[in-house]
N, C-alpha and C positions, 0 to 999 in steps of 0.2 A: 412459514416461508420454506420453500422446498429447494430453491437454488438462488444463486447470486442475482439472477435475472429478475427476481421479485423485488429488488431494492432500487432506490434512487439515491443519488449522491448530489450534494450541493456543490456546484462549481465555484471557483473563485469569484465569479461575477454575481453569485447569489442565485442563479438559475438552477433548477433541479434537472439532473440528467439521469434518465433511466439506464441502469447498468445493462439492460437488455440490448442496448446499442452495441455491446461488445460480444453478443451471442456468437458462439463458434470460435472465439479467440481464447487464448490462454491469458490469464491475468496474474500479475504480481502486485499485490496490495500491501502497502507499507505505511505505517504511521511514522511520520518524520518530525524532525526538529532542526531549527537553524543554528542552535548554539550548543550542540551536544558533541561529546567525544566521537560519536559515530557519524556526525554530519558529513565527513568526507565520503561516506557511502553514496551520497548523491551522484558523485562522479561514476561510481560503479553501476548504479541504477541506470544512469543515462547511457552508459556503454551497453548494458543489456538491451535497453530500448532500441539503440541504433543497430546492434548486432542481430537481434531477433524480431524486431518490429515488422519487417516485411514478411516474415514467416508466420506472423499472427500473434505475437506477444504484445500486450499492452501493460505498461507499468502505471499504476495509479498511486499517487502520493496523497496522504491525508495528514496534514500538519496537526500536531497535538501539543498542548502546553501543560499536560498533566504531570510531567516528569521533570522535576527540578526547575519548573518555569523556563524551559529552554526554547520556547517558541512564543514569546510574548507579543510579537508584532501583529499588525493587521494582515488580512489576506493579501492585500496589495503589496505590503512590505515583504512578506514571505515569498510571494511570486517573484518579485524583483531580486531578492537575495538569491534564490535558486537559479534564476536565469543568469545573473551577473557573475556569480561565483562558480557555478558548476555547469552552465550551459544547458540547464534542464529544459527539455522540449517535450517530455512526457506529461500527461495531464496531472495537474496538481489541483486537488479539490479544496473546498473551504475548510478552515480549522474546525476540528471536532473533539469531543471527548471519546476515549476508547474504553474507559473503565467507569464504574459507578452507576448511579441512578440516571445520570444524564448521558450515558454512553450512547453513541450512535447505534441505531438498530442493526446496521450492517456489521458493526464490530461485535455486538452481542451474538449475532448469528455466527460469524467467523470463529469466535472463541468457543462456541458450543460445538461447532463442527470439527474443530482441530484444537483441542485443549493442549495446554503446555505441560511442563513437567509435573508429574504426579497428579495429572488431571485438572490442574488449575485452569480456570477460564480467564483469569486476569492477564492483561498485557503487563509484562514486567518492566519494559523500558521502551524508549524510542527505537525505531527501525526493526521492530518485529515484522516479519514478512509472511504473507500467506500466498501460496501458489494455488490458483483456481484453474481447473481444466476446462476444455472446450464445452463440456456439458454443464458448466455452471456449478460444479461441486468442488469443495476444497480438497486438494490433493495432499498438501503438506504445509506445516508451519515451521518457520525458521526463526531462530533466536536472533537478537540484535547483533551479537558478535559473529554471526554467519555472514561473511563478506559477500556482496553481490557476485563477485567473480567466482565464487564457489558453487553457484546455483545453476551453472550452465547445463550440466548433465540432466538435472531434474527438469529444467525448462525444455531441453531438447526432447526428452521422453514425453512430456506433456504435449508438445507440438506435433509429435509423430503419432500420437494416439488417435 
């Protein structure tokens, strides 16, 4: 796979969506969880979506239950939680694995393109973020403790490119 546009993601309704539908946009891809210490980041991610969405940013949330079983609900329950508690209006995809043999192919690619500390390809925790440029290439990986509010300059740079 040579760019993010080569991948499809399963939506909450189970239908596959080609990521090529976001061609020419900047993407912020995040593995999320509903019962994590970082869960309040949904509010910051929604703020980014509202602030930069019309300029070409799309935030994509990928629920994952691999870290402390912090997202055990069904896709429907997760979607409802995100909407009710944080007003999430950006696309939330179906729950996936981000590590191990069953890791979603998208996440295998993302972690190869932007390894973490010391070259690690593993996702360490919920709310790891990947910024993808308009050309479909990974620009940067952000740690779970990088607050969405701190990503503005990187997003603006990607949007201006």
